[in-house]
N, CA, C and O atoms as a GROMACS GRO file, in nm:
protein
  468
    1MET      N    1 -10.429   0.075  -0.961
    1MET     CA    2 -10.305   0.020  -1.011
    1MET      C    3 -10.209   0.001  -0.894
    1MET      O    4 -10.192   0.090  -0.811
    2LYS      N    5 -10.146  -0.118  -0.889
    2LYS     CA    6 -10.057  -0.152  -0.779
    2LYS      C    7  -9.918  -0.090  -0.802
    2LYS      O    8  -9.865  -0.094  -0.913
    3LYS      N    9  -9.862  -0.033  -0.695
    3LYS     CA   10  -9.731   0.030  -0.703
    3LYS      C   11  -9.622  -0.078  -0.708
    3LYS      O   12  -9.622  -0.171  -0.628
    4GLN      N   13  -9.532  -0.063  -0.801
    4GLN     CA   14  -9.425  -0.161  -0.816
    4GLN      C   15  -9.310  -0.128  -0.719
    4GLN      O   16  -9.265  -0.013  -0.712
    5HIS      N   17  -9.264  -0.228  -0.646
    5HIS     CA   18  -9.156  -0.210  -0.550
    5HIS      C   19  -9.022  -0.239  -0.615
    5HIS      O   20  -9.007  -0.336  -0.690
    6ARG      N   21  -8.926  -0.155  -0.584
    6ARG     CA   22  -8.791  -0.178  -0.635
    6ARG      C   23  -8.714  -0.262  -0.534
    6ARG      O   24  -8.729  -0.245  -0.413
    7ARG      N   25  -8.633  -0.350  -0.584
    7ARG     CA   26  -8.544  -0.429  -0.499
    7ARG      C   27  -8.405  -0.366  -0.509
    7ARG      O   28  -8.353  -0.342  -0.618
    8HIS      N   29  -8.348  -0.340  -0.394
    8HIS     CA   30  -8.214  -0.281  -0.390
    8HIS      C   31  -8.116  -0.386  -0.344
    8HIS      O   32  -8.142  -0.461  -0.249
    9ASP      N   33  -8.002  -0.392  -0.411
    9ASP     CA   34  -7.902  -0.490  -0.370
    9ASP      C   35  -7.829  -0.443  -0.244
    9ASP      O   36  -7.839  -0.326  -0.204
   10ILE      N   37  -7.757  -0.533  -0.184
   10ILE     CA   38  -7.690  -0.504  -0.057
   10ILE      C   39  -7.589  -0.391  -0.073
   10ILE      O   40  -7.573  -0.308   0.016
   11GLN      N   41  -7.521  -0.387  -0.186
   11GLN     CA   42  -7.422  -0.282  -0.208
   11GLN      C   43  -7.488  -0.144  -0.204
   11GLN      O   44  -7.433  -0.050  -0.146
   12PHE      N   45  -7.604  -0.131  -0.264
   12PHE     CA   46  -7.678  -0.005  -0.264
   12PHE      C   47  -7.718   0.033  -0.121
   12PHE      O   48  -7.702   0.148  -0.080
   13LYS      N   49  -7.769  -0.066  -0.045
   13LYS     CA   50  -7.813  -0.040   0.091
   13LYS      C   51  -7.697   0.004   0.180
   13LYS      O   52  -7.709   0.099   0.257
   14VAL      N   53  -7.586  -0.066   0.170
   14VAL     CA   54  -7.469  -0.033   0.252
   14VAL      C   55  -7.418   0.107   0.218
   14VAL      O   56  -7.381   0.184   0.307
   15HIS      N   57  -7.415   0.138   0.089
   15HIS     CA   58  -7.372   0.271   0.046
   15HIS      C   59  -7.465   0.379   0.102
   15HIS      O   60  -7.419   0.482   0.150
   16ALA      N   61  -7.595   0.353   0.096
   16ALA     CA   62  -7.694   0.449   0.147
   16ALA      C   63  -7.676   0.468   0.298
   16ALA      O   64  -7.683   0.581   0.347
   17VAL      N   65  -7.655   0.361   0.371
   17VAL     CA   66  -7.637   0.369   0.516
   17VAL      C   67  -7.510   0.445   0.550
   17VAL      O   68  -7.509   0.527   0.643
   18ARG      N   69  -7.403   0.420   0.477
   18ARG     CA   70  -7.278   0.492   0.504
   18ARG      C   71  -7.296   0.642   0.482
   18ARG      O   72  -7.244   0.724   0.559
   19LEU      N   73  -7.369   0.678   0.378
   19LEU     CA   74  -7.396   0.820   0.355
   19LEU      C   75  -7.480   0.878   0.468
   19LEU      O   76  -7.452   0.988   0.517
   20ALA      N   77  -7.582   0.805   0.508
   20ALA     CA   78  -7.674   0.854   0.611
   20ALA      C   79  -7.606   0.861   0.748
   20ALA      O   80  -7.647   0.939   0.833
   21ASN      N   81  -7.503   0.782   0.770
   21ASN     CA   82  -7.432   0.784   0.898
   21ASN      C   83  -7.329   0.896   0.908
   21ASN      O   84  -7.268   0.916   1.013
   22HIS      N   85  -7.309   0.968   0.798
   22HIS     CA   86  -7.215   1.081   0.801
   22HIS      C   87  -7.273   1.188   0.894
   22HIS      O   88  -7.391   1.220   0.886
   23PRO      N   89  -7.189   1.243   0.984
   23PRO     CA   90  -7.242   1.336   1.085
   23PRO      C   91  -7.302   1.465   1.028
   23PRO      O   92  -7.386   1.526   1.094
   24GLN      N   93  -7.263   1.506   0.911
   24GLN     CA   94  -7.313   1.633   0.858
   24GLN      C   95  -7.422   1.615   0.753
   24GLN      O   96  -7.464   1.712   0.689
   25ILE      N   97  -7.468   1.491   0.735
   25ILE     CA   98  -7.571   1.465   0.634
   25ILE      C   99  -7.693   1.405   0.703
   25ILE      O  100  -7.681   1.312   0.783
   26LEU      N  101  -7.809   1.458   0.672
   26LEU     CA  102  -7.934   1.409   0.730
   26LEU      C  103  -7.985   1.287   0.655
   26LEU      O  104  -7.969   1.276   0.533
   27THR      N  105  -8.045   1.195   0.729
   27THR     CA  106  -8.101   1.074   0.670
   27THR      C  107  -8.206   1.109   0.565
   27THR      O  108  -8.214   1.046   0.460
   28GLN      N  109  -8.288   1.210   0.596
   28GLN     CA  110  -8.392   1.252   0.501
   28GLN      C  111  -8.332   1.300   0.369
   28GLN      O  112  -8.388   1.274   0.262
   29ASP      N  113  -8.220   1.370   0.376
   29ASP     CA  114  -8.157   1.420   0.254
   29ASP      C  115  -8.102   1.305   0.169
   29ASP      O  116  -8.113   1.308   0.047
   30VAL      N  117  -8.043   1.206   0.235
   30VAL     CA  118  -7.991   1.089   0.162
   30VAL      C  119  -8.107   1.014   0.097
   30VAL      O  120  -8.099   0.976  -0.020
   31ALA      N  121  -8.214   0.994   0.173
   31ALA     CA  122  -8.330   0.924   0.121
   31ALA      C  123  -8.389   0.996  -0.001
   31ALA      O  124  -8.425   0.933  -0.100
   32ALA      N  125  -8.398   1.128   0.008
   32ALA     CA  126  -8.452   1.206  -0.105
   32ALA      C  127  -8.361   1.195  -0.227
   32ALA      O  128  -8.409   1.180  -0.340
   33ALA      N  129  -8.230   1.202  -0.206
   33ALA     CA  130  -8.136   1.195  -0.317
   33ALA      C  131  -8.139   1.057  -0.384
   33ALA      O  132  -8.122   1.047  -0.505
   34LEU      N  133  -8.161   0.953  -0.306
   34LEU     CA  134  -8.163   0.817  -0.361
   34LEU      C  135  -8.303   0.772  -0.401
   34LEU      O  136  -8.323   0.660  -0.448
   35GLU      N  137  -8.400   0.861  -0.382
   35GLU     CA  138  -8.540   0.834  -0.416
   35GLU      C  139  -8.594   0.711  -0.344
   35GLU      O  140  -8.656   0.623  -0.405
   36ILE      N  141  -8.570   0.707  -0.213
   36ILE     CA  142  -8.625   0.602  -0.128
   36ILE      C  143  -8.693   0.668  -0.009
   36ILE      O  144  -8.669   0.785   0.021
   37HIS      N  145  -8.777   0.595   0.057
   37HIS     CA  146  -8.848   0.648   0.173
   37HIS      C  147  -8.752   0.654   0.292
   37HIS      O  148  -8.675   0.561   0.313
   38PRO      N  149  -8.756   0.763   0.370
   38PRO     CA  150  -8.666   0.776   0.486
   38PRO      C  151  -8.681   0.661   0.585
   38PRO      O  152  -8.584   0.621   0.649
   39PHE      N  153  -8.804   0.608   0.599
   39PHE     CA  154  -8.825   0.496   0.690
   39PHE      C  155  -8.746   0.373   0.646
   39PHE      O  156  -8.690   0.301   0.729
   40MET      N  157  -8.740   0.350   0.515
   40MET     CA  158  -8.667   0.236   0.462
   40MET      C  159  -8.517   0.250   0.495
   40MET      O  160  -8.452   0.153   0.534
   41LEU      N  161  -8.465   0.371   0.477
   41LEU     CA  162  -8.325   0.396   0.507
   41LEU      C  163  -8.298   0.377   0.656
   41LEU      O  164  -8.194   0.323   0.695
   42SER      N  165  -8.390   0.422   0.739
   42SER     CA  166  -8.375   0.402   0.884
   42SER      C  167  -8.375   0.253   0.918
   42SER      O  168  -8.300   0.208   1.005
   43ARG      N  169  -8.459   0.178   0.850
   43ARG     CA  170  -8.464   0.033   0.873
   43ARG      C  171  -8.332  -0.032   0.832
   43ARG      O  172  -8.282  -0.120   0.901
   44TRP      N  173  -8.275   0.012   0.719
   44TRP     CA  174  -8.145  -0.042   0.675
   44TRP      C  175  -8.035  -0.008   0.776
   44TRP      O  176  -7.946  -0.088   0.802
   45LYS      N  177  -8.043   0.114   0.833
   45LYS     CA  178  -7.945   0.153   0.934
   45LYS      C  179  -7.953   0.061   1.055
   45LYS      O  180  -7.851   0.020   1.110
   46LYS      N  181  -8.077   0.028   1.096
   46LYS     CA  182  -8.095  -0.062   1.211
   46LYS      C  183  -8.045  -0.202   1.177
   46LYS      O  184  -7.980  -0.266   1.259
   47GLU      N  185  -8.074  -0.248   1.056
   47GLU     CA  186  -8.028  -0.381   1.014
   47GLU      C  187  -7.874  -0.387   1.014
   47GLU      O  188  -7.815  -0.489   1.050
   48MET      N  189  -7.812  -0.278   0.974
   48MET     CA  190  -7.666  -0.276   0.973
   48MET      C  191  -7.612  -0.278   1.117
   48MET      O  192  -7.516  -0.348   1.147
   49ARG      N  193  -7.676  -0.202   1.206
   49ARG     CA  194  -7.634  -0.203   1.347
   49ARG      C  195  -7.649  -0.341   1.408
   49ARG      O  196  -7.565  -0.384   1.488
   50ASP      N  197  -7.755  -0.412   1.370
   50ASP     CA  198  -7.782  -0.544   1.424
   50ASP      C  199  -7.699  -0.653   1.357
   50ASP      O  200  -7.701  -0.769   1.399
   51GLY      N  201  -7.626  -0.617   1.253
   51GLY     CA  202  -7.542  -0.714   1.183
   51GLY      C  203  -7.614  -0.796   1.078
   51GLY      O  204  -7.560  -0.893   1.026
   52LYS      N  205  -7.737  -0.757   1.046
   52LYS     CA  206  -7.814  -0.830   0.945
   52LYS      C  207  -7.781  -0.784   0.804
   52LYS      O  208  -7.797  -0.859   0.709
   53LEU      N  209  -7.734  -0.661   0.791
   53LEU     CA  210  -7.703  -0.604   0.661
   53LEU      C  211  -7.551  -0.595   0.651
   53LEU      O  212  -7.489  -0.499   0.699
   54VAL      N  213  -7.492  -0.695   0.588
   54VAL     CA  214  -7.347  -0.700   0.576
   54VAL      C  215  -7.313  -0.728   0.430
   54VAL      O  216  -7.367  -0.821   0.370
   55MET      N  217  -7.224  -0.648   0.376
   55MET     CA  218  -7.182  -0.668   0.238
   55MET      C  219  -7.057  -0.754   0.238
   55MET      O  220  -6.959  -0.725   0.307
   56GLU      N  221  -7.060  -0.861   0.160
   56GLU     CA  222  -6.941  -0.943   0.146
   56GLU      C  223  -6.837  -0.864   0.069
   56GLU      O  224  -6.867  -0.801  -0.033
   57ARG      N  225  -6.717  -0.869   0.118
   57ARG     CA  226  -6.610  -0.797   0.051
   57ARG      C  227  -6.531  -0.894  -0.036
   57ARG      O  228  -6.491  -1.000   0.011
   58PRO      N  229  -6.508  -0.859  -0.160
   58PRO     CA  230  -6.428  -0.945  -0.246
   58PRO      C  231  -6.284  -0.956  -0.196
   58PRO      O  232  -6.213  -1.050  -0.232
   59ALA      N  233  -6.241  -0.862  -0.114
   59ALA     CA  234  -6.105  -0.865  -0.063
   59ALA      C  235  -6.082  -0.988   0.025
   59ALA      O  236  -5.970  -1.036   0.034
   60LYS      N  237  -6.187  -1.038   0.089
   60LYS     CA  238  -6.172  -1.156   0.172
   60LYS      C  239  -6.132  -1.276   0.088
   60LYS      O  240  -6.051  -1.358   0.132
   61ARG      N  241  -6.186  -1.286  -0.030
   61ARG     CA  242  -6.152  -1.398  -0.118
   61ARG      C  243  -6.009  -1.385  -0.170
   61ARG      O  244  -5.941  -1.485  -0.192
   62LEU      N  245  -5.965  -1.262  -0.189
   62LEU     CA  246  -5.831  -1.238  -0.241
   62LEU      C  247  -5.726  -1.230  -0.131
   62LEU      O  248  -5.607  -1.218  -0.159
   63LYS      N  249  -5.770  -1.238  -0.007
   63LYS     CA  250  -5.679  -1.218   0.105
   63LYS      C  251  -5.565  -1.319   0.105
   63LYS      O  252  -5.450  -1.281   0.128
   64ALA      N  253  -5.593  -1.446   0.079
   64ALA     CA  254  -5.490  -1.549   0.082
   64ALA      C  255  -5.385  -1.524  -0.026
   64ALA      O  256  -5.266  -1.537   0.000
   65ALA      N  257  -5.429  -1.489  -0.145
   65ALA     CA  258  -5.334  -1.462  -0.254
   65ALA      C  259  -5.250  -1.340  -0.223
   65ALA      O  260  -5.129  -1.339  -0.246
   66THR      N  261  -5.313  -1.236  -0.171
   66THR     CA  262  -5.240  -1.114  -0.138
   66THR      C  263  -5.142  -1.140  -0.025
   66THR      O  264  -5.030  -1.088  -0.027
   67LEU      N  265  -5.182  -1.219   0.072
   67LEU     CA  266  -5.095  -1.251   0.184
   67LEU      C  267  -4.974  -1.331   0.136
   67LEU      O  268  -4.862  -1.307   0.181
   68THR      N  269  -4.996  -1.426   0.047
   68THR     CA  270  -4.886  -1.506  -0.006
   68THR      C  271  -4.788  -1.417  -0.082
   68THR      O  272  -4.667  -1.433  -0.069
   69GLU      N  273  -4.840  -1.325  -0.162
   69GLU     CA  274  -4.754  -1.233  -0.236
   69GLU      C  275  -4.674  -1.145  -0.140
   69GLU      O  276  -4.556  -1.121  -0.161
   70ALA      N  277  -4.740  -1.099  -0.035
   70ALA     CA  278  -4.672  -1.014   0.063
   70ALA      C  279  -4.562  -1.091   0.136
   70ALA      O  280  -4.453  -1.038   0.158
   71GLU      N  281  -4.592  -1.215   0.172
   71GLU     CA  282  -4.490  -1.297   0.238
   71GLU      C  283  -4.370  -1.320   0.147
   71GLU      O  284  -4.256  -1.314   0.192
   72GLY      N  285  -4.396  -1.344   0.019
   72GLY     CA  286  -4.287  -1.362  -0.078
   72GLY      C  287  -4.204  -1.236  -0.089
   72GLY      O  288  -4.081  -1.242  -0.094
   73ARG      N  289  -4.270  -1.123  -0.094
   73ARG     CA  290  -4.199  -0.995  -0.104
   73ARG      C  291  -4.115  -0.969   0.022
   73ARG      O  292  -4.003  -0.919   0.014
   74ILE      N  293  -4.169  -1.004   0.138
   74ILE     CA  294  -4.095  -0.986   0.263
   74ILE      C  295  -3.970  -1.073   0.263
   74ILE      O  296  -3.863  -1.026   0.301
   75ARG      N  297  -3.983  -1.199   0.220
   75ARG     CA  298  -3.864  -1.287   0.213
   75ARG      C  299  -3.759  -1.229   0.119
   75ARG      O  300  -3.640  -1.232   0.150
   76GLU      N  301  -3.803  -1.177   0.005
   76GLU     CA  302  -3.712  -1.117  -0.093
   76GLU      C  303  -3.639  -0.996  -0.032
   76GLU      O  304  -3.518  -0.981  -0.048
   77LEU      N  305  -3.713  -0.912   0.036
   77LEU     CA  306  -3.653  -0.794   0.098
   77LEU      C  307  -3.558  -0.832   0.211
   77LEU      O  308  -3.455  -0.767   0.230
   78GLU      N  309  -3.592  -0.936   0.286
   78GLU     CA  310  -3.503  -0.981   0.392
   78GLU      C  311  -3.372  -1.034   0.335
   78GLU      O  312  -3.265  -1.010   0.391
   79ARG      N  313  -3.380  -1.106   0.222
   79ARG     CA  314  -3.257  -1.153   0.157
   79ARG      C  315  -3.172  -1.035   0.111
   79ARG      O  316  -3.051  -1.033   0.133
   80GLU      N  317  -3.236  -0.937   0.046
   80GLU     CA  318  -3.163  -0.818   0.001
   80GLU      C  319  -3.101  -0.744   0.118
   80GLU      O  320  -2.987  -0.698   0.110
   81ASN      N  321  -3.175  -0.733   0.229
   81ASN     CA  322  -3.125  -0.664   0.347
   81ASN      C  323  -3.002  -0.737   0.404
   81ASN      O  324  -2.904  -0.673   0.441
   82ALA      N  325  -3.008  -0.869   0.410
   82ALA     CA  326  -2.895  -0.947   0.460
   82ALA      C  327  -2.772  -0.927   0.371
   82ALA      O  328  -2.660  -0.913   0.420
   83GLN      N  329  -2.795  -0.925   0.240
   83GLN     CA  330  -2.685  -0.904   0.145
   83GLN      C  331  -2.624  -0.765   0.164
   83GLN      O  332  -2.502  -0.750   0.164
   84ARG      N  333  -2.708  -0.664   0.181
   84ARG     CA  334  -2.657  -0.527   0.201
   84ARG      C  335  -2.578  -0.516   0.331
   84ARG      O  336  -2.475  -0.448   0.337
   85ARG      N  337  -2.626  -0.584   0.436
   85ARG     CA  338  -2.553  -0.583   0.563
   85ARG      C  339  -2.415  -0.646   0.548
   85ARG      O  340  -2.316  -0.595   0.600
   86GLU      N  341  -2.409  -0.759   0.474
   86GLU     CA  342  -2.280  -0.824   0.451
   86GLU      C  343  -2.186  -0.731   0.375
   86GLU      O  344  -2.069  -0.718   0.408
   87GLU      N  345  -2.240  -0.666   0.270
   87GLU     CA  346  -2.158  -0.573   0.191
   87GLU      C  347  -2.111  -0.457   0.278
   87GLU      O  348  -1.996  -0.416   0.269
   88ASN      N  349  -2.198  -0.405   0.361
   88ASN     CA  350  -2.164  -0.292   0.448
   88ASN      C  351  -2.056  -0.334   0.548
   88ASN      O  352  -1.960  -0.260   0.571
   89ASP      N  353  -2.070  -0.453   0.608
   89ASP     CA  354  -1.969  -0.502   0.702
   89ASP      C  355  -1.835  -0.520   0.633
   89ASP      O  356  -1.731  -0.487   0.690
   90LEU      N  357  -1.836  -0.572   0.510
   90LEU     CA  358  -1.713  -0.590   0.435
   90LEU      C  359  -1.646  -0.456   0.406
   90LEU      O  360  -1.525  -0.442   0.420
   91LEU      N  361  -1.725  -0.357   0.367
   91LEU     CA  362  -1.670  -0.224   0.340
   91LEU      C  363  -1.611  -0.162   0.466
   91LEU      O  364  -1.508  -0.096   0.459
   92LYS      N  365  -1.675  -0.183   0.579
   92LYS     CA  366  -1.624  -0.130   0.705
   92LYS      C  367  -1.489  -0.193   0.739
   92LYS      O  368  -1.400  -0.125   0.789
   93LYS      N  369  -1.475  -0.323   0.712
   93LYS     CA  370  -1.350  -0.392   0.741
   93LYS      C  371  -1.238  -0.346   0.649
   93LYS      O  372  -1.122  -0.337   0.691
   94LEU      N  373  -1.271  -0.315   0.522
   94LEU     CA  374  -1.171  -0.275   0.426
   94LEU      C  375  -1.126  -0.131   0.444
   94LEU      O  376  -1.015  -0.095   0.404
   95GLU      N  377  -1.208  -0.048   0.503
   95GLU     CA  378  -1.178   0.094   0.518
   95GLU      C  379  -1.086   0.115   0.638
   95GLU      O  380  -1.117   0.069   0.748
   96PRO      N  381  -0.973   0.184   0.619
   96PRO     CA  382  -0.887   0.216   0.734
   96PRO      C  383  -0.964   0.301   0.834
   96PRO      O  384  -1.045   0.385   0.795
   97SER      N  385  -0.939   0.280   0.962
   97SER     CA  386  -1.021   0.341   1.066
   97SER      C  387  -1.020   0.493   1.066
   97SER      O  388  -1.124   0.554   1.091
   98GLY      N  389  -0.906   0.556   1.040
   98GLY     CA  390  -0.903   0.701   1.050
   98GLY      C  391  -0.900   0.773   0.918
   98GLY      O  392  -0.873   0.893   0.915
   99SER      N  393  -0.926   0.705   0.808
   99SER     CA  394  -0.909   0.769   0.678
   99SER      C  395  -1.035   0.833   0.623
   99SER      O  396  -1.034   0.882   0.510
  100ARG      N  397  -1.142   0.834   0.697
  100ARG     CA  398  -1.266   0.897   0.648
  100ARG      C  399  -1.249   1.048   0.646
  100ARG      O  400  -1.206   1.107   0.745
  101PRO      N  401  -1.281   1.110   0.534
  101PRO     CA  402  -1.274   1.257   0.532
  101PRO      C  403  -1.386   1.314   0.617
  101PRO      O  404  -1.499   1.265   0.615
  102LYS      N  405  -1.353   1.418   0.693
  102LYS     CA  406  -1.453   1.482   0.778
  102LYS      C  407  -1.545   1.567   0.693
  102LYS      O  408  -1.501   1.634   0.599
  103GLN      N  409  -1.675   1.562   0.726
  103GLN     CA  410  -1.772   1.642   0.653
  103GLN      C  411  -1.774   1.782   0.712
  103GLN      O  412  -1.768   1.801   0.833
  104LYS      N  413  -1.783   1.879   0.623
  104LYS     CA  414  -1.788   2.017   0.668
  104LYS      C  415  -1.928   2.049   0.718
  104LYS      O  416  -2.028   2.011   0.656
  105SER      N  417  -1.934   2.118   0.826
  105SER     CA  418  -2.060   2.160   0.882
  105SER      C  419  -2.105   2.287   0.811
  105SER      O  420  -2.022   2.372   0.778
  106SER      N  421  -2.232   2.300   0.788
  106SER     CA  422  -2.282   2.420   0.722
  106SER      C  423  -2.273   2.540   0.815
  106SER      O  424  -2.277   2.654   0.769
  107ARG      N  425  -2.262   2.517   0.946
  107ARG     CA  426  -2.253   2.627   1.041
  107ARG      C  427  -2.114   2.692   1.037
  107ARG      O  428  -2.101   2.811   1.067
  108SER      N  429  -2.011   2.616   0.999
  108SER     CA  430  -1.876   2.670   1.001
  108SER      C  431  -1.858   2.782   0.899
  108SER      O  432  -1.769   2.865   0.915
  109SER      N  433  -1.939   2.786   0.796
  109SER     CA  434  -1.926   2.889   0.695
  109SER      C  435  -1.996   3.018   0.735
  109SER      O  436  -1.973   3.123   0.674
  110ARG      N  437  -2.082   3.012   0.836
  110ARG     CA  438  -2.153   3.133   0.881
  110ARG      C  439  -2.064   3.210   0.978
  110ARG      O  440  -1.984   3.153   1.051
  111SER      N  441  -2.080   3.338   0.978
  111SER     CA  442  -2.005   3.417   1.076
  111SER      C  443  -2.089   3.426   1.203
  111SER      O  444  -2.210   3.451   1.198
  112THR      N  445  -2.022   3.404   1.316
  112THR     CA  446  -2.096   3.405   1.441
  112THR      C  447  -2.068   3.530   1.521
  112THR      O  448  -2.139   3.558   1.618
  113GLY      N  449  -1.969   3.605   1.484
  113GLY     CA  450  -1.935   3.726   1.560
  113GLY      C  451  -2.028   3.841   1.529
  113GLY      O  452  -2.059   3.867   1.412
  114GLY      N  453  -2.074   3.909   1.631
  114GLY     CA  454  -2.153   4.029   1.613
  114GLY      C  455  -2.300   4.004   1.585
  114GLY      O  456  -2.376   4.101   1.576
  115ALA      N  457  -2.346   3.878   1.572
  115ALA     CA  458  -2.487   3.856   1.545
  115ALA      C  459  -2.563   3.853   1.676
  115ALA      O  460  -2.525   3.782   1.769
  116SER      N  461  -2.668   3.931   1.685
  116SER     CA  462  -2.748   3.934   1.807
  116SER      C  463  -2.893   3.904   1.773
  116SER      O  464  -2.939   3.926   1.661
  117LYS      N  465  -2.963   3.854   1.874
  117LYS     CA  466  -3.103   3.816   1.853
  117LYS      C  467  -3.196   3.929   1.881
  117LYS      O  468  -3.318   3.914   1.869
   0.00000   0.00000   0.00000
């Protein structure tokens, strides 16, 4: 009887290689856990090193939309920042120069006499 071969998708292979490349995990242990031959996993590792085993990332397809959203958000924040700066400048102009109340220091309430290290 002929042994049936399983086909593994690229996502499975990349996941297996990432596990096997972990410094504290042995390739043989990953292969045993995934029920594949260690030689096959070693071959996938070599294919990944050579650039033959590459998983397409869906993020690449979404990159343009995400970038457009980010650019829009940046423009919105820049507008808000400009508005806040204008408001801050106006408040500075309206406030008399010496009328700000001084903030009390937390050190002034401590006694400094007689304390030694």
